[in-house]
Residue, then its C-alpha position, 0 to 999 in steps of 0.5 A: m255095120k258091125k255084124k253080131t249074132k246076139g239076136l240069133i243066139l237069143a232066138a235059139f235061147f228061147a227056141v230050146i230053153l224049154l228042152t234043156s233037160v234033153a241031152s240030145v237037144g243043144l243050142p243050134r249053131l248060128n255062127p258062120p259055118p267052118e270052111s270045111e262044111e259043104v255049101t252048095v251054091t244056089g244063088t238064094p239066101a240058103d247059101n248062108f247055111p251049110d247044106d246040113q243045116r238048111a232043113q233046120f233053118c230054111g224049111s223042112e217041107n212044103a206049106k200046109s193047112n188045116t181047118y183054121i190055119r192056112e200057110y203060104e210058102i215064101q217064093t224065095k228060099c230060106t228068108q226066115p220071116l220074123a216081125i209081121t204087121t198089116d196095113p189099112d188096105g189089108n196087106v201083110w208086111f214082114a221082115q226077113v232075117n236072112t235077107g234084110k228085106i221087107a216083103k209084102f203078101d197080098p191076101n187077095t191075089e195070094s202073091f208075095t213082093e220082096y223089096e231089095n234092100p241095097e244098103w244091106p251087107q252081103m250075107a248079113r243076118s239080123m233078128m228083126w223082132g219089131i215092126a210097125y206101120s206108120p200113118d204116113g205110109s211107111l214101115w219101121f223095123t228093128d235090126e239088132a245086128h247093126d244097132s239100127v232102126w229102119k224106115f221103109s217107104i211103101m210108096d217108093g220102096k226106099y229104105d232109110r237107116y237110123g242109128y240106134p243109141s247103143t250102150g254096151d251090149s244093146l239089142p233093139q227088139r220090139l217097137e211101137i209108134a206113138g205120135s211122132q215117137i217110136i218106142i223101143n225096148d232094148f232087151t240086153g241094153n237095160k233101157i226103153t228108148f224113145l226115138d223122134p226121127v222128125t226132130q233131128s239135131d245136126g243130122e242125128t236122130a233125137y232120142h230119149i233113154v229111160t234106164s231100167p231100174l234093175e241092173n244087169s237084167f233083160t228089159g222085156t217088151f212093153a205095153v201102153d195102158p189106156d192112160g198112156n203109162i208104159w208097162y214092161t218087165n225087167w228080169q234076170f233068167r230064173q232069178g226073178g225081176a220086176l214089173v215096171k210102170f213108167d208115167q211117161k206123160s208126167y215125166f216128159e211134161a216135167s222135163a219140158l218145164a225143167k228144161d236143162a235142169g233135168v228131173p229125177l227119172f225114178d220119181f216117175i217109175k213104180v216097181f212091182q215085184l214079180p212072182s216066180m217067173n223065169a222069162p216074163n217075155g210078152i206083155s199087154v194091157g187090156n182096156d180095163g187096165l189089167v196087165w197081162i204077162a207071158d212067161t216064155s220058159s213055162s206054160f204060165f201067163y199072169s194078170f196083174d191088177p194095178s188097183s189091188e197090186k195082185f197077180t193071178k196065175y193061169i196056165t195053158s193046156k199041156p203041149d201035144i207030144s207032136s210038138y216036142g216028140n220026147s223020143t228019148g223019154l227025157i222030157k218030164t214036164p213039157v211046157s208051151g212057152p207063151y211068147w208075145a201077147d196082144f189083145d184083139q178087138k173082142g177083148r181077148l188075149v192072143f199069144n203064140e205058144q212057141s214051144a207047143n206050136r200053137i196060137g192061144i186065145f184067152d177070153p178074160s170075161t169067161e176065163s175060157l181058152v182056145e188053142y189052135n195047132v200050127p200045121s207045119k212042124n220042123p222035126i230038128w227043133a224038137d226031140c223027134d227022131p225017129l218020129d214023124d209029124c213032129g216038131l216046131a215051126q218057130v212061131f215068133d211073131f203075130t199080128i191081129q187083123n179083125d178075125k184073122i191072126w197072121f203069123t210067121e214061121w221062122v224056120e219053115n219059110n212060111i207066113a200063115v193066117l188063123d181065121t178065128s171066125i171059123p166055128l169050133p167043132f165043139q164047145i164045153e160047159l162046166d156046172q161049177t167054176e169055183i170050188t173050195l176044198k179042204k186038204g185031202e178033200k175031193a169034189e166032182l163036177s160035170m163037163k158038158v161037150i156040145p159038138s157041132s160036128a162028129g169026131k174023136i176028142s180027148f180030155t185034157s187038164s192042167n193047173t197052176a198048183q205046184f207038184s201034185d197038190i191038185v189032181v184031176d181025173f176024168d171018167k174017160d180019156e176020150q170019146e166019139i162025138s156026133g154033131n147033135e148029141p151033147a156028151s157029159i163027162s164026170v171030173t174029179v178034182e182032189a186036193n192033196n193031203n199036203a197041199l199048200s193052201g191058196t187059190y189056184k186055176v185048173l184048166l179043163g178041156a177037150q181037144n182034137d188034132e187041130v184045136s183045144v177048147s178049155q175052161f178055167v175053174t178056180i180052186i180054193i184050198e183052205k188052210 
C-alpha cells in the first residue's frame, strides 16, 4: 500500500480555508515530522505526532457537555475519529484516521470497543471520509491513502480490503450502499464510481465509472433523489462549477441492452451551472425533490428546484467569536463553513458548520434555523492565542438516528451526540416574513421572543445580499428573559441607496451561549 497524505491535506484545506486571511494561521504540518522533532514514545497512536503537535491533533482537553450535546472521550488516545454511522440496534460505529480501525460505541453501556485491523500498515494514517452500514451486517468505509474500500464484518470482526479503481490522483471520499452496489465519489479523481463486490471477475471487484463533465475539477459528494437520479457537484475552487444530474437507471438499462456496443454516457447527464460558490461540498435531496447544497468556504447554503431550475440562497447566523478568536484582529468576515448535509425523519436539513463549531438544523417548511454550539474547542485551529474557551473541535462528519445526531470531533478524540428532542430555551415569531423595499427605503417589523426558561440572550442577523446592500438594526443588543414573559424586539431593515435589485434572505434570531434560534425573512428590492 502506498502511503499518501492528500486526504489529510484536504482536511487541513477545509479546516483552515476560512482563516486564510489571517497571517498567523497557516496550513498545519501533516507529513511525518523531521527526525529532529522530539517524540515521546507512549505506545499509543499519539506516537504518530511529535510532542508539540499532540495538543493540535490528539485533543486539547477532556470531553465536555452542555444542555443539548454530550461528548464521550475515546479510551485510546489520538485516534482521530472521522466517518460515523449507526446500526439498527442503535450502536454507533466510526472509523479512526490515525489507527485504521473501526470502533463501536454502545449508548446503553456508554462503552467503546475498538477492532484491531491486522492488515493496516504500521504508523499509517488515512482520511476515512465515508462509512455506511449494510443490511448484511457489515460496514463499508473508504480509505483515501491506499485507494481502497474496506468491508468490516460486525459478526466476526474481520476486515476485507477491496482495491479502488485509481486513475491519476484519486481520492475515494463518501459512499452509499444501494442494493448490491456501493456508490463512491472520487473527490480528486473526477468521477463517480459504482462498485459491485458481489459480482467479481477473475478475483477483481466489478466496477463502473461515471466520468464527471468538468475536467480538472473536484467531484463533490452525491445524493440520490426519490426517482433514483444521482446529483453531485463538479467544481473548481473559487472558479465555479456545475450541479450534475445523472439518470443512472436509464443509463444502466441502456447499457444492458447495448451489451458490448456501449452507450454515450453524457446522453444521461444533465448539467446546471452553479451560482457563485467557492466550495460546494455537501449535498442532499429532500422528499420533495429539491436539491440542497452547502458551500464550505462561506456561510451559505442553497436550494435548487429542478422544475424551475432556480437556485435560492440562504445563510447561517454569524459565527460566535469563540469559534475563530480573532485575537490578531485580521479576520474581517468570519464564516461558518457548512460542510455535509442530510435530512432527518422530520424533513429538516442537518449540516455541520465546521468553522463555526456548530450543528445546524434548517426546517424548509418554516424557513427556521436552529444552531447548536459544540462544547469542545481546540484553540490551535483558530486565531485564539491568548483567548480562553476558543477554537474548533473539527466536526467533519455526522449521522442521524431519530432525534439524535451523532458526530465526530476529529482533533479532540471525541464522539458526541446532539439530542434535538430537548426543548429549546425560547422560540421566536416574526410579524412579517416577506417585505418589498425600494432602494433607500426601510421597513420595521417585530420579533417576539417566547421563552421557556430565564436567561440572557443577544440578537443576531445575517443576510445574503452583497456588501451592505441590506442593513439590519435591532432596538437593543441583548435582553434578560424570564420563563413566562414574551419579549418584543423592534427590527429595522433598510435597503441601501445603491443596492442591487433582487430577492434576498435575511436571517433574524436570538442566541445564548448554547444555541441560536432564527427565522428567515424574504426581502425583495425593487428595480
